[in-house]
A tleap script that builds the chain and sets N, CA, C and O, in Angstrom:
source leaprc.protein.ff14SB
mol = sequence {
  NMET LYS GLU PHE ILE VAL ARG TRP PHE ARG
  SER LEU PRO PRO ALA GLU LYS ASP MET PRO
  ALA ILE PRO TYR ASN GLY LYS ILE TYR THR
  PRO ARG GLN ILE TYR GLU MET ALA ILE SER
  ASN THR LEU PRO ASP ASP LEU GLN SER LYS
  ILE GLU ARG ARG GLU PHE THR THR ALA MET
  GLU VAL TYR ARG LEU GLY VAL GLU ARG VAL
  LEU THR TYR LEU LYS SER ILE PRO PRO ASP
  PHE VAL ILE SER VAL GLY GLY LYS PRO TYR
  THR VAL GLU GLN LEU ILE GLU ALA VAL GLU
  LYS GLY THR PRO VAL GLY ARG ALA PHE VAL
  GLU ALA GLU ILE ARG LYS TRP GLU LEU LEU
  TYR ARG CGLY
}
set mol.1.N position { 84.895 45.962 80.684 }
set mol.1.CA position { 85.175 47.074 79.792 }
set mol.1.C position { 86.082 46.616 78.649 }
set mol.1.O position { 85.739 46.770 77.477 }
set mol.2.N position { 87.215 46.065 78.991 }
set mol.2.CA position { 88.184 45.636 77.995 }
set mol.2.C position { 87.618 44.532 77.102 }
set mol.2.O position { 87.975 44.448 75.927 }
set mol.3.N position { 86.757 43.699 77.636 }
set mol.3.CA position { 86.211 42.566 76.880 }
set mol.3.C position { 85.448 43.014 75.643 }
set mol.3.O position { 85.532 42.368 74.598 }
set mol.4.N position { 84.703 44.117 75.747 }
set mol.4.CA position { 83.947 44.613 74.599 }
set mol.4.C position { 84.899 44.966 73.452 }
set mol.4.O position { 84.662 44.590 72.304 }
set mol.5.N position { 85.962 45.681 73.769 }
set mol.5.CA position { 86.921 46.099 72.741 }
set mol.5.C position { 87.613 44.878 72.139 }
set mol.5.O position { 87.828 44.831 70.928 }
set mol.6.N position { 87.958 43.910 72.947 }
set mol.6.CA position { 88.604 42.689 72.438 }
set mol.6.C position { 87.669 41.983 71.461 }
set mol.6.O position { 88.100 41.585 70.379 }
set mol.7.N position { 86.400 41.821 71.824 }
set mol.7.CA position { 85.425 41.175 70.923 }
set mol.7.C position { 85.250 41.999 69.648 }
set mol.7.O position { 85.218 41.454 68.545 }
set mol.8.N position { 85.137 43.315 69.812 }
set mol.8.CA position { 84.975 44.218 68.669 }
set mol.8.C position { 86.161 44.088 67.723 }
set mol.8.O position { 85.981 43.946 66.514 }
set mol.9.N position { 87.362 44.134 68.264 }
set mol.9.CA position { 88.579 44.043 67.451 }
set mol.9.C position { 88.636 42.709 66.716 }
set mol.9.O position { 88.935 42.669 65.523 }
set mol.10.N position { 88.357 41.643 67.406 }
set mol.10.CA position { 88.412 40.309 66.789 }
set mol.10.C position { 87.345 40.117 65.719 }
set mol.10.O position { 87.520 39.290 64.824 }
set mol.11.N position { 86.259 40.851 65.790 }
set mol.11.CA position { 85.175 40.704 64.813 }
set mol.11.C position { 85.463 41.408 63.488 }
set mol.11.O position { 84.787 41.161 62.489 }
set mol.12.N position { 86.458 42.275 63.481 }
set mol.12.CA position { 86.774 43.042 62.268 }
set mol.12.C position { 87.566 42.195 61.272 }
set mol.12.O position { 88.347 41.332 61.674 }
set mol.13.N position { 87.367 42.439 59.974 }
set mol.13.CA position { 88.182 41.755 58.969 }
set mol.13.C position { 89.658 42.121 59.168 }
set mol.13.O position { 89.960 43.245 59.568 }
set mol.14.N position { 90.574 41.196 58.896 }
set mol.14.CA position { 92.007 41.478 59.096 }
set mol.14.C position { 92.489 42.748 58.381 }
set mol.14.O position { 93.294 43.493 58.940 }
set mol.15.N position { 92.023 43.003 57.183 }
set mol.15.CA position { 92.467 44.185 56.435 }
set mol.15.C position { 92.017 45.486 57.093 }
set mol.15.O position { 92.569 46.547 56.801 }
set mol.16.N position { 91.046 45.420 57.954 }
set mol.16.CA position { 90.479 46.605 58.581 }
set mol.16.C position { 91.214 47.001 59.863 }
set mol.16.O position { 91.107 48.145 60.305 }
set mol.17.N position { 91.946 46.086 60.455 }
set mol.17.CA position { 92.511 46.306 61.785 }
set mol.17.C position { 93.576 47.395 61.853 }
set mol.17.O position { 93.816 47.949 62.926 }
set mol.18.N position { 94.216 47.713 60.736 }
set mol.18.CA position { 95.246 48.742 60.738 }
set mol.18.C position { 94.876 49.949 59.867 }
set mol.18.O position { 95.735 50.758 59.518 }
set mol.19.N position { 93.606 50.057 59.527 }
set mol.19.CA position { 93.114 51.208 58.762 }
set mol.19.C position { 92.633 52.293 59.733 }
set mol.19.O position { 92.103 51.967 60.795 }
set mol.20.N position { 92.807 53.569 59.393 }
set mol.20.CA position { 92.241 54.630 60.230 }
set mol.20.C position { 90.736 54.398 60.377 }
set mol.20.O position { 90.045 54.141 59.392 }
set mol.21.N position { 90.235 54.488 61.608 }
set mol.21.CA position { 88.827 54.124 61.812 }
set mol.21.C position { 88.060 55.003 62.790 }
set mol.21.O position { 86.890 55.302 62.550 }
set mol.22.N position { 88.679 55.419 63.875 }
set mol.22.CA position { 87.935 56.095 64.938 }
set mol.22.C position { 88.565 57.456 65.259 }
set mol.22.O position { 89.639 57.516 65.856 }
set mol.23.N position { 87.893 58.554 64.861 }
set mol.23.CA position { 88.396 59.878 65.239 }
set mol.23.C position { 88.130 60.131 66.727 }
set mol.23.O position { 87.065 59.800 67.249 }
set mol.24.N position { 89.121 60.723 67.391 }
set mol.24.CA position { 88.969 61.048 68.812 }
set mol.24.C position { 89.969 62.134 69.179 }
set mol.24.O position { 91.174 61.959 68.996 }
set mol.25.N position { 89.483 63.232 69.686 }
set mol.25.CA position { 90.329 64.353 70.134 }
set mol.25.C position { 91.355 64.787 69.085 }
set mol.25.O position { 92.526 64.997 69.400 }
set mol.26.N position { 90.903 64.919 67.837 }
set mol.26.CA position { 91.759 65.422 66.777 }
set mol.26.C position { 92.696 64.414 66.142 }
set mol.26.O position { 93.471 64.772 65.256 }
set mol.27.N position { 92.646 63.175 66.569 }
set mol.27.CA position { 93.494 62.129 66.003 }
set mol.27.C position { 92.592 61.006 65.502 }
set mol.27.O position { 91.490 60.808 66.015 }
set mol.28.N position { 93.065 60.273 64.496 }
set mol.28.CA position { 92.300 59.135 63.992 }
set mol.28.C position { 93.049 57.863 64.363 }
set mol.28.O position { 94.209 57.684 63.990 }
set mol.29.N position { 92.382 56.985 65.099 }
set mol.29.CA position { 92.983 55.744 65.580 }
set mol.29.C position { 92.582 54.554 64.723 }
set mol.29.O position { 91.494 54.524 64.149 }
set mol.30.N position { 93.470 53.579 64.644 }
set mol.30.CA position { 93.137 52.304 64.003 }
set mol.30.C position { 92.511 51.406 65.069 }
set mol.30.O position { 92.714 51.631 66.263 }
set mol.31.N position { 91.755 50.392 64.651 }
set mol.31.CA position { 91.240 49.441 65.640 }
set mol.31.C position { 92.362 48.801 66.468 }
set mol.31.O position { 92.190 48.562 67.663 }
set mol.32.N position { 93.505 48.526 65.839 }
set mol.32.CA position { 94.616 47.919 66.583 }
set mol.32.C position { 95.120 48.852 67.687 }
set mol.32.O position { 95.425 48.394 68.789 }
set mol.33.N position { 95.208 50.141 67.406 }
set mol.33.CA position { 95.642 51.092 68.433 }
set mol.33.C position { 94.651 51.120 69.599 }
set mol.33.O position { 95.045 51.185 70.763 }
set mol.34.N position { 93.386 51.072 69.273 }
set mol.34.CA position { 92.363 51.078 70.324 }
set mol.34.C position { 92.434 49.785 71.133 }
set mol.34.O position { 92.336 49.809 72.359 }
set mol.35.N position { 92.603 48.674 70.454 }
set mol.35.CA position { 92.751 47.378 71.121 }
set mol.35.C position { 93.952 47.412 72.071 }
set mol.35.O position { 93.852 46.973 73.217 }
set mol.36.N position { 95.082 47.934 71.596 }
set mol.36.CA position { 96.282 47.987 72.434 }
set mol.36.C position { 96.086 48.896 73.651 }
set mol.36.O position { 96.593 48.603 74.733 }
set mol.37.N position { 95.348 50.004 73.473 }
set mol.37.CA position { 95.045 50.866 74.620 }
set mol.37.C position { 94.163 50.127 75.622 }
set mol.37.O position { 94.349 50.255 76.832 }
set mol.38.N position { 93.205 49.354 75.114 }
set mol.38.CA position { 92.317 48.601 76.018 }
set mol.38.C position { 93.104 47.561 76.808 }
set mol.38.O position { 92.903 47.406 78.012 }
set mol.39.N position { 93.991 46.857 76.132 }
set mol.39.CA position { 94.795 45.822 76.785 }
set mol.39.C position { 95.709 46.429 77.852 }
set mol.39.O position { 95.922 45.840 78.913 }
set mol.40.N position { 96.245 47.616 77.553 }
set mol.40.CA position { 97.158 48.268 78.502 }
set mol.40.C position { 96.419 49.156 79.510 }
set mol.40.O position { 97.052 49.857 80.300 }
set mol.41.N position { 95.095 49.127 79.483 }
set mol.41.CA position { 94.256 49.924 80.391 }
set mol.41.C position { 94.496 51.424 80.276 }
set mol.41.O position { 94.427 52.150 81.267 }
set mol.42.N position { 94.781 51.888 79.042 }
set mol.42.CA position { 94.962 53.328 78.822 }
set mol.42.C position { 93.869 53.904 77.914 }
set mol.42.O position { 93.952 55.063 77.507 }
set mol.43.N position { 92.856 53.109 77.600 }
set mol.43.CA position { 91.767 53.570 76.740 }
set mol.43.C position { 90.860 54.501 77.536 }
set mol.43.O position { 90.316 54.095 78.563 }
set mol.44.N position { 90.684 55.748 77.082 }
set mol.44.CA position { 89.793 56.673 77.797 }
set mol.44.C position { 88.355 56.131 77.849 }
set mol.44.O position { 87.852 55.571 76.875 }
set mol.45.N position { 87.718 56.309 78.993 }
set mol.45.CA position { 86.356 55.807 79.176 }
set mol.45.C position { 85.391 56.372 78.149 }
set mol.45.O position { 84.530 55.648 77.650 }
set mol.46.N position { 85.520 57.672 77.820 }
set mol.46.CA position { 84.582 58.254 76.866 }
set mol.46.C position { 84.798 57.698 75.452 }
set mol.46.O position { 83.840 57.609 74.683 }
set mol.47.N position { 86.016 57.327 75.098 }
set mol.47.CA position { 86.253 56.695 73.804 }
set mol.47.C position { 85.648 55.291 73.783 }
set mol.47.O position { 85.028 54.893 72.797 }
set mol.48.N position { 85.827 54.558 74.851 }
set mol.48.CA position { 85.206 53.228 74.970 }
set mol.48.C position { 83.689 53.351 74.811 }
set mol.48.O position { 83.066 52.572 74.089 }
set mol.49.N position { 83.112 54.325 75.484 }
set mol.49.CA position { 81.668 54.530 75.424 }
set mol.49.C position { 81.206 54.867 74.013 }
set mol.49.O position { 80.174 54.366 73.566 }
set mol.50.N position { 81.955 55.709 73.306 }
set mol.50.CA position { 81.604 56.064 71.927 }
set mol.50.C position { 81.615 54.827 71.031 }
set mol.50.O position { 80.746 54.667 70.174 }
set mol.51.N position { 82.589 53.964 71.230 }
set mol.51.CA position { 82.676 52.750 70.418 }
set mol.51.C position { 81.504 51.830 70.729 }
set mol.51.O position { 80.898 51.272 69.814 }
set mol.52.N position { 81.182 51.668 71.987 }
set mol.52.CA position { 80.055 50.814 72.375 }
set mol.52.C position { 78.737 51.333 71.808 }
set mol.52.O position { 77.889 50.546 71.388 }
set mol.53.N position { 78.561 52.656 71.794 }
set mol.53.CA position { 77.309 53.255 71.296 }
set mol.53.C position { 77.332 53.467 69.788 }
set mol.53.O position { 76.317 53.834 69.196 }
set mol.54.N position { 78.494 53.235 69.160 }
set mol.54.CA position { 78.689 53.466 67.724 }
set mol.54.C position { 78.417 54.920 67.353 }
set mol.54.O position { 77.864 55.211 66.292 }
set mol.55.N position { 78.809 55.816 68.230 }
set mol.55.CA position { 78.676 57.255 68.004 }
set mol.55.C position { 80.078 57.826 67.905 }
set mol.55.O position { 80.623 58.354 68.874 }
set mol.56.N position { 80.641 57.712 66.735 }
set mol.56.CA position { 82.044 58.023 66.600 }
set mol.56.C position { 82.368 59.467 66.307 }
set mol.56.O position { 83.377 59.978 66.793 }
set mol.57.N position { 81.536 60.147 65.520 }
set mol.57.CA position { 82.058 61.373 64.958 }
set mol.57.C position { 81.007 62.276 64.334 }
set mol.57.O position { 79.843 61.901 64.198 }
set mol.58.N position { 81.442 63.474 63.957 }
set mol.58.CA position { 80.589 64.419 63.236 }
set mol.58.C position { 80.753 64.186 61.730 }
set mol.58.O position { 81.634 63.439 61.304 }
set mol.59.N position { 79.905 64.826 60.939 }
set mol.59.CA position { 79.974 64.672 59.476 }
set mol.59.C position { 81.320 65.157 58.925 }
set mol.59.O position { 81.877 64.536 58.020 }
set mol.60.N position { 81.837 66.247 59.457 }
set mol.60.CA position { 83.136 66.757 58.995 }
set mol.60.C position { 84.240 65.757 59.286 }
set mol.60.O position { 85.109 65.520 58.446 }
set mol.61.N position { 84.207 65.174 60.469 }
set mol.61.CA position { 85.221 64.182 60.823 }
set mol.61.C position { 85.092 62.932 59.969 }
set mol.61.O position { 86.098 62.307 59.634 }
set mol.62.N position { 83.872 62.559 59.612 }
set mol.62.CA position { 83.659 61.383 58.773 }
set mol.62.C position { 84.319 61.587 57.420 }
set mol.62.O position { 84.966 60.675 56.905 }
set mol.63.N position { 84.167 62.760 56.841 }
set mol.63.CA position { 84.795 63.007 55.542 }
set mol.63.C position { 86.317 62.970 55.680 }
set mol.63.O position { 86.995 62.374 54.844 }
set mol.64.N position { 86.858 63.594 56.714 }
set mol.64.CA position { 88.303 63.565 56.952 }
set mol.64.C position { 88.782 62.126 57.145 }
set mol.64.O position { 89.844 61.742 56.655 }
set mol.65.N position { 87.990 61.348 57.859 }
set mol.65.CA position { 88.304 59.931 58.057 }
set mol.65.C position { 88.319 59.198 56.718 }
set mol.65.O position { 89.218 58.398 56.458 }
set mol.66.N position { 87.331 59.466 55.872 }
set mol.66.CA position { 87.284 58.848 54.546 }
set mol.66.C position { 88.519 59.176 53.733 }
set mol.66.O position { 89.082 58.307 53.067 }
set mol.67.N position { 88.942 60.433 53.786 }
set mol.67.CA position { 90.160 60.850 53.069 }
set mol.67.C position { 91.361 60.077 53.602 }
set mol.67.O position { 92.149 59.546 52.820 }
set mol.68.N position { 91.509 60.007 54.922 }
set mol.68.CA position { 92.649 59.299 55.518 }
set mol.68.C position { 92.652 57.821 55.144 }
set mol.68.O position { 93.707 57.248 54.871 }
set mol.69.N position { 91.472 57.205 55.131 }
set mol.69.CA position { 91.387 55.784 54.787 }
set mol.69.C position { 91.756 55.542 53.321 }
set mol.69.O position { 92.482 54.598 53.010 }
set mol.70.N position { 91.259 56.393 52.426 }
set mol.70.CA position { 91.584 56.231 51.002 }
set mol.70.C position { 93.075 56.457 50.780 }
set mol.70.O position { 93.713 55.698 50.051 }
set mol.71.N position { 93.633 57.487 51.397 }
set mol.71.CA position { 95.066 57.749 51.237 }
set mol.71.C position { 95.910 56.597 51.794 }
set mol.71.O position { 96.917 56.220 51.196 }
set mol.72.N position { 95.504 56.049 52.922 }
set mol.72.CA position { 96.224 54.897 53.495 }
set mol.72.C position { 96.211 53.732 52.516 }
set mol.72.O position { 97.233 53.084 52.285 }
set mol.73.N position { 95.047 53.477 51.949 }
set mol.73.CA position { 94.921 52.375 50.985 }
set mol.73.C position { 95.760 52.655 49.731 }
set mol.73.O position { 96.524 51.796 49.291 }
set mol.74.N position { 95.618 53.844 49.164 }
set mol.74.CA position { 96.339 54.161 47.930 }
set mol.74.C position { 97.858 54.101 48.128 }
set mol.74.O position { 98.584 53.657 47.239 }
set mol.75.N position { 98.327 54.542 49.276 }
set mol.75.CA position { 99.773 54.534 49.537 }
set mol.75.C position { 100.325 53.123 49.727 }
set mol.75.O position { 101.538 52.918 49.705 }
set mol.76.N position { 99.426 52.149 49.914 }
set mol.76.CA position { 99.876 50.762 50.054 }
set mol.76.C position { 99.978 50.046 48.702 }
set mol.76.O position { 100.461 48.916 48.629 }
set mol.77.N position { 99.523 50.705 47.641 }
set mol.77.CA position { 99.537 50.121 46.297 }
set mol.77.C position { 100.870 50.459 45.627 }
set mol.77.O position { 101.363 51.576 45.778 }
set mol.78.N position { 101.463 49.512 44.889 }
set mol.78.CA position { 102.712 49.833 44.176 }
set mol.78.C position { 102.526 51.063 43.282 }
set mol.78.O position { 101.499 51.189 42.615 }
set mol.79.N position { 103.506 51.966 43.261 }
set mol.79.CA position { 103.351 53.233 42.536 }
set mol.79.C position { 103.171 53.086 41.024 }
set mol.79.O position { 102.653 53.998 40.379 }
set mol.80.N position { 103.585 51.967 40.454 }
set mol.80.CA position { 103.437 51.798 39.009 }
set mol.80.C position { 102.085 51.190 38.623 }
set mol.80.O position { 101.822 50.954 37.443 }
set mol.81.N position { 101.237 50.940 39.610 }
set mol.81.CA position { 99.913 50.373 39.377 }
set mol.81.C position { 99.012 51.433 38.744 }
set mol.81.O position { 99.084 52.607 39.109 }
set mol.82.N position { 98.166 51.023 37.799 }
set mol.82.CA position { 97.232 51.938 37.142 }
set mol.82.C position { 95.818 51.463 37.441 }
set mol.82.O position { 95.516 50.275 37.328 }
set mol.83.N position { 94.957 52.394 37.822 }
set mol.83.CA position { 93.571 52.087 38.167 }
set mol.83.C position { 92.670 52.797 37.170 }
set mol.83.O position { 92.831 53.991 36.914 }
set mol.84.N position { 91.726 52.061 36.613 }
set mol.84.CA position { 90.793 52.641 35.658 }
set mol.84.C position { 89.557 53.149 36.392 }
set mol.84.O position { 88.920 52.409 37.141 }
set mol.85.N position { 89.231 54.404 36.174 }
set mol.85.CA position { 88.043 55.016 36.768 }
set mol.85.C position { 87.221 55.592 35.630 }
set mol.85.O position { 87.646 56.536 34.964 }
set mol.86.N position { 86.049 55.023 35.407 }
set mol.86.CA position { 85.201 55.494 34.318 }
set mol.86.C position { 85.876 55.339 32.967 }
set mol.86.O position { 85.639 56.137 32.061 }
set mol.87.N position { 86.713 54.321 32.820 }
set mol.87.CA position { 87.404 54.077 31.557 }
set mol.87.C position { 88.679 54.881 31.374 }
set mol.87.O position { 89.386 54.688 30.385 }
set mol.88.N position { 88.991 55.780 32.304 }
set mol.88.CA position { 90.207 56.591 32.208 }
set mol.88.C position { 91.254 56.030 33.182 }
set mol.88.O position { 90.953 55.807 34.355 }
set mol.89.N position { 92.473 55.803 32.698 }
set mol.89.CA position { 93.517 55.276 33.587 }
set mol.89.C position { 94.102 56.369 34.491 }
set mol.89.O position { 94.345 57.492 34.049 }
set mol.90.N position { 94.321 56.020 35.755 }
set mol.90.CA position { 94.933 56.914 36.732 }
set mol.90.C position { 96.078 56.186 37.411 }
set mol.90.O position { 95.965 55.010 37.755 }
set mol.91.N position { 97.180 56.895 37.602 }
set mol.91.CA position { 98.254 56.342 38.417 }
set mol.91.C position { 97.862 56.512 39.886 }
set mol.91.O position { 96.953 57.275 40.213 }
set mol.92.N position { 98.546 55.805 40.745 }
set mol.92.CA position { 98.307 55.959 42.181 }
set mol.92.C position { 98.556 57.405 42.587 }
set mol.92.O position { 97.785 57.974 43.360 }
set mol.93.N position { 99.619 57.998 42.076 }
set mol.93.CA position { 99.945 59.390 42.394 }
set mol.93.C position { 98.822 60.342 41.967 }
set mol.93.O position { 98.488 61.273 42.699 }
set mol.94.N position { 98.241 60.111 40.791 }
set mol.94.CA position { 97.135 60.958 40.318 }
set mol.94.C position { 95.912 60.811 41.213 }
set mol.94.O position { 95.220 61.791 41.489 }
set mol.95.N position { 95.644 59.590 41.667 }
set mol.95.CA position { 94.490 59.385 42.552 }
set mol.95.C position { 94.724 60.019 43.918 }
set mol.95.O position { 93.805 60.598 44.497 }
set mol.96.N position { 95.929 59.918 44.432 }
set mol.96.CA position { 96.240 60.575 45.708 }
set mol.96.C position { 96.014 62.080 45.572 }
set mol.96.O position { 95.422 62.703 46.453 }
set mol.97.N position { 96.478 62.653 44.486 }
set mol.97.CA position { 96.284 64.084 44.238 }
set mol.97.C position { 94.796 64.418 44.122 }
set mol.97.O position { 94.351 65.440 44.646 }
set mol.98.N position { 94.028 63.573 43.444 }
set mol.98.CA position { 92.586 63.805 43.283 }
set mol.98.C position { 91.874 63.787 44.636 }
set mol.98.O position { 90.976 64.592 44.883 }
set mol.99.N position { 92.277 62.874 45.499 }
set mol.99.CA position { 91.669 62.798 46.833 }
set mol.99.C position { 92.052 64.034 47.650 }
set mol.99.O position { 91.196 64.657 48.279 }
set mol.100.N position { 93.321 64.380 47.638 }
set mol.100.CA position { 93.781 65.534 48.416 }
set mol.100.C position { 93.171 66.848 47.943 }
set mol.100.O position { 92.911 67.736 48.755 }
set mol.101.N position { 92.938 66.982 46.632 }
set mol.101.CA position { 92.347 68.212 46.092 }
set mol.101.C position { 90.826 68.210 46.142 }
set mol.101.O position { 90.198 69.254 45.962 }
set mol.102.N position { 90.228 67.046 46.384 }
set mol.102.CA position { 88.771 66.975 46.441 }
set mol.102.C position { 88.103 67.053 45.080 }
set mol.102.O position { 86.992 67.572 44.963 }
set mol.103.N position { 88.767 66.544 44.050 }
set mol.103.CA position { 88.161 66.530 42.713 }
set mol.103.C position { 86.980 65.562 42.704 }
set mol.103.O position { 86.832 64.774 43.638 }
set mol.104.N position { 86.133 65.602 41.666 }
set mol.104.CA position { 85.011 64.659 41.609 }
set mol.104.C position { 85.451 63.188 41.723 }
set mol.104.O position { 84.793 62.397 42.399 }
set mol.105.N position { 86.550 62.826 41.071 }
set mol.105.CA position { 87.039 61.442 41.177 }
set mol.105.C position { 87.503 61.161 42.603 }
set mol.105.O position { 87.193 60.109 43.164 }
set mol.106.N position { 88.241 62.096 43.186 }
set mol.106.CA position { 88.707 61.923 44.561 }
set mol.106.C position { 87.555 61.803 45.540 }
set mol.106.O position { 87.568 60.945 46.423 }
set mol.107.N position { 86.549 62.670 45.384 }
set mol.107.CA position { 85.377 62.620 46.270 }
set mol.107.C position { 84.625 61.306 46.122 }
set mol.107.O position { 84.109 60.771 47.103 }
set mol.108.N position { 84.560 60.777 44.890 }
set mol.108.CA position { 83.871 59.496 44.677 }
set mol.108.C position { 84.557 58.381 45.468 }
set mol.108.O position { 83.885 57.547 46.077 }
set mol.109.N position { 85.893 58.365 45.461 }
set mol.109.CA position { 86.627 57.362 46.245 }
set mol.109.C position { 86.361 57.542 47.733 }
set mol.109.O position { 86.128 56.566 48.445 }
set mol.110.N position { 86.393 58.780 48.203 }
set mol.110.CA position { 86.176 59.065 49.624 }
set mol.110.C position { 84.756 58.672 50.030 }
set mol.110.O position { 84.566 58.037 51.068 }
set mol.111.N position { 83.773 59.037 49.240 }
set mol.111.CA position { 82.381 58.714 49.580 }
set mol.111.C position { 82.136 57.207 49.590 }
set mol.111.O position { 81.378 56.710 50.423 }
set mol.112.N position { 82.764 56.486 48.682 }
set mol.112.CA position { 82.639 55.020 48.682 }
set mol.112.C position { 83.269 54.438 49.946 }
set mol.112.O position { 82.732 53.503 50.540 }
set mol.113.N position { 84.390 54.987 50.347 }
set mol.113.CA position { 85.059 54.505 51.559 }
set mol.113.C position { 84.243 54.833 52.796 }
set mol.113.O position { 84.197 54.040 53.736 }
set mol.114.N position { 83.599 55.993 52.806 }
set mol.114.CA position { 82.735 56.357 53.937 }
set mol.114.C position { 81.574 55.364 54.049 }
set mol.114.O position { 81.232 54.933 55.150 }
set mol.115.N position { 80.972 55.002 52.919 }
set mol.115.CA position { 79.871 54.014 52.956 }
set mol.115.C position { 80.359 52.684 53.519 }
set mol.115.O position { 79.667 52.056 54.321 }
set mol.116.N position { 81.541 52.257 53.105 }
set mol.116.CA position { 82.121 51.004 53.627 }
set mol.116.C position { 82.352 51.129 55.137 }
set mol.116.O position { 82.016 50.220 55.896 }
set mol.117.N position { 82.921 52.247 55.566 }
set mol.117.CA position { 83.189 52.475 56.981 }
set mol.117.C position { 81.894 52.444 57.793 }
set mol.117.O position { 81.835 51.844 58.866 }
set mol.118.N position { 80.859 53.099 57.266 }
set mol.118.CA position { 79.585 53.128 57.985 }
set mol.118.C position { 78.991 51.732 58.151 }
set mol.118.O position { 78.426 51.421 59.200 }
set mol.119.N position { 79.112 50.904 57.142 }
set mol.119.CA position { 78.632 49.524 57.258 }
set mol.119.C position { 79.398 48.752 58.317 }
set mol.119.O position { 78.811 47.997 59.091 }
set mol.120.N position { 80.707 48.942 58.351 }
set mol.120.CA position { 81.548 48.221 59.312 }
set mol.120.C position { 81.396 48.719 60.741 }
set mol.120.O position { 81.350 47.923 61.679 }
set mol.121.N position { 81.317 50.041 60.907 }
set mol.121.CA position { 81.384 50.603 62.244 }
set mol.121.C position { 80.079 51.127 62.811 }
set mol.121.O position { 79.959 51.318 64.022 }
set mol.122.N position { 79.125 51.355 61.970 }
set mol.122.CA position { 77.827 51.833 62.477 }
set mol.122.C position { 76.735 50.800 62.301 }
set mol.122.O position { 75.623 50.961 62.803 }
set mol.123.N position { 77.059 49.742 61.585 }
set mol.123.CA position { 76.096 48.653 61.388 }
set mol.123.C position { 74.994 49.090 60.560 }
set mol.123.O position { 74.082 48.310 60.284 }
savepdb mol mol.pdb
quit
């Protein structure tokens, strides 16, 4: 049981290991948290099974996951950094606000992150 999670965790890119990735019972776990639960034998069997089957979540949870992943990434960027979107400059704070409000720019970031997540976790 634990071996699958160890292999799965090791196969992920380093930048992915501490990003929100797996929704479960109202919380979003990082791969590292899941790995640590597996090592300590506290990983719920149904969560292990979901990971093995790559059946992580509903569409609503996927969007929430995308928002959490984008916000995690944006909050790791220096606040004085400026990102150009469609030729218009945005501060990190403006992008965080766009994601939280669900503006077209915010949704574009979330949808791109969801596509990346699906490639990594659903194959």
